[in-house]
N, C-alpha and C positions, 0 to 999 in steps of 0.2 A: 811627722804628720803628713797625711795624703790629702790634698785638696783637689777637688774636681768641679767642673762646670757641668750641670746635667739638666735634663728636661723631664718634667713630670707633670702630667695633667695640663699640658699646654703652657706651663710656666717654666722659665729658665732660672735656675738657682745655682748658688755656689754651695758646695757641700764638703763634708769631711768623710773620708772613707774609713770604715772599721771592718777589716776582713772582707766578707762578701756582702756587707751592708753599707749604706750611705745615709747621712743625716744632713739636713739643711743647716748651713752655717748661721741662719737667722741674721743675715747680713743684707741690707738693702743697697746693693751695688754689684759691680762686675768683679771678676777676679783681679783685674788691674787695679781697681779701687781698693780692694782688700790688701793686695801686695803693697801698694803705696802707703797704706795706713797700718801696716802690720805691727809696727812698733807700739802703737797705742791700742789697736784693736785685737791683736792676736790672742792675748790671754783671755779677753772677754769672750771671743768667738769659741775658743776651746772650752771654756766653762759653760757657756750657754748651750752648746751642742749636746752636752751630756744629758740635758733635760728634755731634749727634743725627740721626736719619733724617728726611728730608723727604718729605711726601706731596703728591700733586697736589691742589690745591684742589677739583677736580672729584670727588675721591674721599671728601671729608668733608662733613658737614653743618654749615654755619656757623650758630651760634646768635646770639642777641643778645649782644654783647660783654659787656654787664653784664646778666645774665639777670634779677636781682631787685634793682634799686637800692633804697637806703633811701628816697630822695625823688626825685620827678620834678616839677619846676616848669616851666611854660611861660608865656611872655609873649605877651599878645595885642596887636593893633593896633600893630605895631612896624615896619611899612614904609609909607611915605606912600601908595603905590599901593593897598595893601590897605585902609588906612583910608578912602580915597576910594571904592573899590568897595563898602565896607561901609556907606557913607553915614553915617559918624561923624566926630567931630572928633578931631584929634590930642590924645591924652590928656596932661594936665599931669603926671600921676603914672603910674608903671608899673602895668600891668594884668596881674595874675598869676592863674593857676589851676593846680591840680594834675591830673596824670594818675595813675591808680592803677598801682602797681607790677605788678599782674596784667595790665595792658594791654600790657606789653612783648612784642615779637614778634620772631622772627628776621628777618634782612635779606632772605631770599628765600622766607619761609613765607607761606602764604595769609592774606589779610585777610578776616575773616568779616563778612558783613552779617547782623546779628541779626534774629530774628523780630520783635523789639520795636522795631527801628530801621532804617528803610528809606532814610533820607536821608543817605547816607554820602558824605563829601567827603574830599579830599586836601589836604595842606599840607606842602610840602617845607620843611625847616628844618635849619639848622646846630645841632648839639647839642654843648654843652661838657660835658666830664666832669671833675668835681672831683677833685683829687688830693691836696690838703692840707686838713686840718681847719682851720676858722677861723670866727670871729664878729667882727662889727664890722670887716670888712676894708676898708681904705682902697682907693680906686679905683687908686691907684698900685701897690698890692700885689697887686691882683686877678690879674694874669697869672701870678704865682707859685703861685696856687691851682688852676690849670687843669692837669690831667694830659694832656689831649688832646682830640681832636674826632672826631665821627662824624656820619653823615647820619641824620636822622630824618624820619619822616612822621607829622605830628600829625593822624592820621585822626580825623575828627569826625563824629558823628551830629548833624546840624543841628537836627532837630526837638527832640531832647532838649537840645541846647545852648541853644536860644532860648526854650523854654517856661517857664523860670525865669530870674531874674537871675544865678544861679550856674551856671557853665559845666561844672563838674567831671564831672558824670554824662555829659554829651554827649561829653566828651573821654576817657572811661575804659572804654569797651566793650572786651571781651576782643579781643586781637590789634591793637588800634588805636594801638599805639606801636612800630611796627617801627623798629629802629635798626641801624646797622652801616655797611658790612659788617664793619668792625673799628674799633679806636680808633687814629688816627694821632696819635702823641705830639706834644705841643705844640712841641718843639724842631724839628720838621720843617715847622711852619707859621709862617713869619716874621711874617705879618700876617693874622689871622683875619677882619679887616674888609676883605679884598680878594679874596673868593672868590665866583666865579660859582656860582649854584645854579639848577637847572632841575627841572621835573616834566613828564613826559609821560604821557598816557592813551591807550593803544592806539596808541603812536607819534606822537600829536599833541602838540606842545608847548603846554602850558597856562600854565606859570609860567617866567619867565626874568628873573633879577635878579642882584644882587650884595650881599654883606653890607656894603658901604660905605654902603648906603642904610638901615641900621638906624636907627631913631629914637633908641633907647637902646642904646648898644653893650654889648658883653659885660662890660666892666669896670664900666660903670654898673649893670648887672644884678646882678653879684656883690656890689658894694658895697650895693645896696639890699636884696637878699634877706638878706644876713648881718647886717643890723641886727635882723632878726626872728627868725632861727634860726641855728643852727650848721650850716655846710655841712661835709659829711663825704666822705671818699674814696668815689668811685663814684656820688655824686649826679649826676643829670642835669639840665641846663638847656637846654630847647628855646628858641631865641633869637628866634623869630618867623618868620612866613611872608610872602612878597611877594604882590602881586596876581596874579589869575588863577584863583582858586578856582571850583569848579563852581557854588557857590550864587550867585555874582555874575554868572553868564553869563545871557544872554537868548536862549532860555529856559534856565532853570537846568538844569545837567547833573550829576546825581548818579551815583555809581558803581553798577554793576549786576554780577551774577554773570558771570564770564568776562572782565571788564575786566582789563587789565594796567596797573599804575601803576609808573612808573620814576622814581626821584628821584636826581639827580646833583648833586655838588658838586666843584668843581675841587680836584684833588689828594687827594680822599678816596674816590674811586670812585663806586659807585652801589648802590642797593638796589632791588629789584623784586619785585612781588608780584602774584598773581592774586586776584581777588575771588571769594569763594565764599558761598553762601547757608548759613545755619545749618540743620542738619538737624532 
């Protein structure tokens, strides 16, 4: 199933995507509310939506499927080719940073180049959406805690990222966490570690890899994070980006106003955004 958050006629709703149409889930609450109650509400929502009206996707505004997650954690240096282009060693331990919840952006909404940050880069990533609350989750149990998957672009302001040892500010500018276009529930993805992912800038392919190349896979990531904190429904995990980022090109290629960035992942669709300058 594909679950989206969308806006139509001034109202924000949770919906189910059917091909190129979307139907309201007839659920009075947010996506996080639905995820948290999925065990009891999922079947009802699926049944009720078949009775409702469907709208063309082109007639609605798709928002980030989880507009304001409780937590966003992202892992760095998690593909061998990206580690190599970054001229760093493969980490012995998982390298984590946060992205502010306020950086979340819709799947097709513009990405802003801030006045204070002109060195903006792209990073296509598979995003895991937590479905079940848990702490100290064993690796073997990790799959049962994932509700579904979506595409993310870990947009990064490189100067702010690297001028201090802590990356979070450079990763948390407004609009710098576009996700979507919807959540594909985990039951539709038999193996999240066998998905091709790609990023294009103005039609030029910049990144092209597969999630089988993750250094620390998703189950490792969930086990590790949950030793430090309770993972909750709607939390997002950005699982890492492959090689091909603009900062590693010679000469370096940062994004500029008017550029179009498209991120694709097999079976999940694509997200696409135009870069704009902050007014």
